[in-house]
N, C-alpha and C positions, 0 to 999 in steps of 0.2 A: 873887446872885439869878439864877435860871434865866431864860434868854432864850428864850421859847417861839416866837420867830420862826424859830429854828433847826429844821431838819428832824429831826435825830436827836440822841440823847444824846452821841454822839461829836462832833458839830458843836459842841454846847455845851461839852464838855470841852476842845476845842481852844482855846477862848477863855479857859479857866480851868485853867492848867497844874497847880494844886495840888489840883484836885478829886479826890475819892475815888469811884471808880466800882465798881459791883457789890457783892457781899457779902463778897468775900474779899481785896480788895486794890486797889491804885491802878492807874491807866491808864499806868503807866510802860512804857517800851519798852526792850528790851535793846539794848545797843550790839553788835549781832551781829558787826560787823567785828572788834572787839577779841576777842570770844569765839572767833570762827572762827580768828583768828590763833593764839590760845592753843592750841586743840585741834589745829590743823595741826602745831604744834611739839611737842606733848606726847602726842598720841594713841598713838603707837607704844609708849610706855612703860607703857601701861595693861595690867593683867593679863588682861583679857578680849579684847584685840585679837588676831586671828588673823594670822599672818605673811603669808598670801596675800591679805589684804584691805587695800586702800589707804584713805586718809583719806575719800575720797568715799563709801565704804560706810558709815562711821560718822557722817558729817556730819549727815544728817537726824535721827538720834537725839539728837545733841548739841543741835541747835537745838530740837527738840521738848521736850527736858528743860529747857532754859533758859526757853523760853516758858511751859512748864507751871508752873515755879516762880513766875513772876510772876502767872499766873492764879490760883494756889492759895496765895498768900502767907499765911503764918500757919498753914498746915496741915502735918501731918506726912506724910512719904513713905508710911508704912504705911497711913495713912487714904486717901491719894489714889491709890496704885498700882493698885488694881482699876479705877478709873475711867480712868486713863491707859492701862492695857492695853486696855480696851474701845475707847477712842478711837484707839489706835494701829492696831487692826485695820482702821479706816476710812482710815488715813493712806495716801497714795499709795505710800509706800516700804515698806509692810508686806509686800508680796509678795516683795520682795527681802531683807527682813530681818524675820523674825517676832519677836514680842514677846520670847520667851525669849532671842533673840540680841541684840536691841536694848536690853533692859531695863537692863543694867549701864551702857551709855553714856548712856542717858537719865538714870539716877540720878546718874552722875558729873557731868553738866551741871547737874542739879537742885541737887546739893550745892555746886557752885561759885558759884551765884547766891546772894548774901546780901542780906537786907533790914535 
């Protein structure tokens, strides 16, 4: 039962770890440390990686893709991609890495997260 003494839905969810929030998925959080370690070890072998770019260049795209997958659980990449592209342009790292450059890394991280 909802506790309306809590100020926000997030406060309520904190006390109910199994609660399903929103319309597309759960309030799960990614274990970014584990995913970050994975990408640090494997990013260089990905076909879209440019030799003159280090991991730090791709890191924001990997995180964005992993977090987007959780936000859009149950939806297909093809349906979500236009929305992700639009939101990426507002992302702080988009000036350094435009969508066409970041998209493959975002999708790679999206594909790695499974529900």
